[in-house]
C-alpha positions as CSV (number, residue, x, y, z in Angstrom):
1,X,-40.5,-89.1,43.0
2,X,-38.7,-86.2,40.8
3,X,-41.0,-84.5,38.0
4,X,-41.0,-82.1,35.7
5,X,-38.6,-80.3,33.3
6,X,-35.7,-78.7,34.4
7,X,-35.3,-74.7,34.0
8,X,-34.9,-73.5,30.7
9,X,-32.7,-70.9,31.3
10,X,-28.9,-71.0,31.8
11,X,-28.1,-72.5,35.3
12,X,-25.5,-70.5,35.8
13,X,-27.0,-67.6,35.3
14,X,-30.8,-67.8,36.6
15,X,-30.1,-70.2,39.7
16,X,-30.0,-67.2,42.0
17,X,-33.9,-66.0,41.2
18,X,-35.0,-69.9,41.6
19,X,-37.1,-70.6,44.9
20,X,-38.5,-73.4,46.7
21,X,-42.0,-73.7,46.5
22,X,-42.0,-77.0,48.8
23,X,-38.8,-77.5,51.0
24,X,-38.2,-81.5,51.9
25,X,-41.8,-82.3,51.5
26,X,-45.2,-82.8,49.6
27,X,-48.7,-82.2,49.4
28,X,-50.3,-84.9,47.8
29,X,-53.7,-86.2,47.3
30,X,-53.0,-89.0,48.4
31,X,-52.1,-87.9,51.8
32,X,-55.6,-85.7,51.6
33,X,-52.6,-83.0,50.9
34,X,-50.9,-82.4,53.9
35,X,-47.5,-82.4,54.5
36,X,-45.8,-84.8,54.0
37,X,-41.8,-85.5,54.9
38,X,-39.7,-85.9,51.0
39,X,-36.1,-86.1,50.0
40,X,-37.5,-84.2,46.9
41,X,-38.5,-80.5,47.2
42,X,-40.4,-78.4,44.7
43,X,-38.2,-75.8,42.7
44,X,-39.9,-73.2,40.2
45,X,-37.8,-70.6,38.3
46,X,-40.1,-67.4,37.5
47,X,-38.2,-66.3,34.2
48,X,-39.2,-69.4,32.3
49,X,-42.1,-70.6,34.7
50,X,-40.9,-74.0,35.1
51,X,-41.7,-76.2,38.2
52,X,-39.7,-79.4,38.9
53,X,-38.8,-81.6,41.8
54,X,-35.2,-82.3,43.3
55,X,-33.2,-83.9,45.7
56,X,-30.2,-81.9,44.1
57,X,-28.2,-80.3,47.1
58,X,-28.6,-76.9,45.3
59,X,-32.2,-76.5,46.9
60,X,-30.5,-76.0,50.3
61,X,-29.1,-72.5,48.8
62,X,-32.4,-71.0,47.4
63,X,-34.7,-69.1,49.3
64,X,-38.3,-70.4,50.0
65,X,-41.2,-68.7,48.2
66,X,-45.0,-69.3,47.8
67,X,-46.9,-69.8,44.4
68,X,-49.9,-67.4,45.4
69,X,-47.1,-64.8,45.9
70,X,-45.4,-65.7,42.5
71,X,-48.9,-65.3,40.9
72,X,-49.4,-61.7,42.0
73,X,-45.9,-60.7,40.4
74,X,-43.8,-58.3,41.7
75,X,-45.0,-55.8,44.2
76,X,-45.1,-51.9,43.2
């Protein structure tokens, strides 16, 4: 199911920095946190910190990311 509020930043300007944390799947407690195929993907904006799930086609153009890497911050 869809969830979370979409990025609060200006979509046209920052869509290029959005990343996909879970592409066409989810990892819910109902399945023991195993990967389960889904029509939805989880998207993250590193600028404002919003995370949301969506079926939107723009997900196909976004890069994959990793939550742990995002929490570490940029490499120095």
